[in-house]
N, C-alpha and C positions, 0 to 999 in steps of 0.2 A: 481493585480488576487487574488482571496482567493482561497485560498488551506488548508483543514481539512489532516493531517495526521489520522487514528484513527487503532490504533494498541491496541495488548492482548501482556501481554510476563508474566510466569512462574519462569523463571529462573533469569532474566536479559539479555539474550540472546535477545532479541527482542528488546525489552527499549531501550540497550544501541544500535541496528542500526536502531529503527527508530530517536534514538537522533544524530547518524552522517547524518542522511538524511536530518532531518532540519534542522542543521547544511551550509547545500551544499542550500537546501534553503532556508535561510532566504538570500541568494545573491541574490536573481529570484523576493522576492515579502514579504512584512513589511507582510502580509497578512494571514501571514500562523498557521495555527489551531493547536496546537497537544490536542488530548483529549486518554483515554483509554475507552477502548469501549463501559462501563458501561456506560460513563460522557456524551458520542455524541449526542446530538442533535438531533433523526432525524423527525426531523419536517423541520429540515432545508440541511436536506441532497439535495436537488436540488439548493440551494442557492452557491455553492460551482463552482470555476472550474476546480478544480480537486478536485481528494480524494488520496488517499494514502492512504494502508489500509497493516497492518502488523500486524502477526500472528504466532505460531508455530504451528507447527505442532502437533500434540497427539492419542493416540492412534494409531492405524495401518492407519495410512496418513490420520488421522481427521480433519475436522475442529472444534475448542475449542466451547464446549455450548456456551462462551460465547459471540462467533464473528457469530452465526448463527442470529442473530435478525437482521444485520446489514445484513449479506449475504443477509434473507429475504427481509430486504426490498431495494438494487438492486436488486434482482430479478421481483420486483410488482413496482420498478419508473416509471418514462415515460418519462423524460428525456436519451436516448438513446446513447447522445451529450454533456453526462459527460464524463470530460479526467478521467481516473484512475489511478492506478501503484499498482499490489502488490510485499511485501517485508516481506522473509521470514526467520527464522533462523529454522535449522534444523540437524537429526545425522542421516552419511550416511551407517549405519550399520543399520536403518532397512529398513525396502525394499521401499517403498515406502516415501525416502525423501523428505521431506517439503510438503506432501505431502497435507496441504492444500494449500499450494501456488497455488497447480495441481486445486483443485475444485473454488478458489473465479479463477482464471485463466480463465479456463472455461467459467464458469459464467456469469463474465464479458467485457469476449468476444463478447454474445450474448446481452449481457444486459445494455454496456456500450461502450464508446470509449478508448478503450486497449492501451495501451503505450509502459506498462514497470513490467517484473519481472522479481525481482531480486533474490536467495536466495545464506544462505549462510550459512555457516560449520559448527555448535556451536555456540564461539562466533566469533563477527567479530574483523578479522587483520589488522592489519599496512598493508596488501599485496592487506587484500579488498578497500582501501581507495577509487580510480580508476574506483571498478568495483560502486561505494554505488551513485560517482561521473556523472559518468555516467548513469545512471540508470535516477535523477535528474530531467539531462539537458534532455535527450529524455522526459517524462512527459514534462516538462518547454514547448520543441519543439514544441508537440502538442497540445499544451495550445493557444500559440500564434498563428500558423498557425487555428486553428480553431478561434481566433476574429479577423484574419486577418494582424498580426503585424510580421514583420518584424524580420527573424529573423538572 
């Protein structure tokens, strides 16, 4: 199975979350590739069995400008079978906590096979470990069921 984790991080919180997700993902596949969004090969979008997106939220619940090309690529993709997951970090003091995760979730629900979402308050904590593990498990269960592999 070929999986990509595509992320952006401004404070390091989303990058830390990505590292935890990558750790769990590597127990499922040795073909898990990590890309900062600026370095993601968009022309390979449809060659992955799953793509996991990690983002912070900007302003009043907005998708950060550097994630817009990835957002648009999924909107224009013809592969609605691709399994996706989206995670992000945010601050609950803002009215639209992890609003970028919600924006991606709504779009991916229509344009992909969305398996899971995960929102983390600020920086990942030890108490979040099981949530990361479950997020990866749900994404990989979806990939395996799509491929006809018994879970």
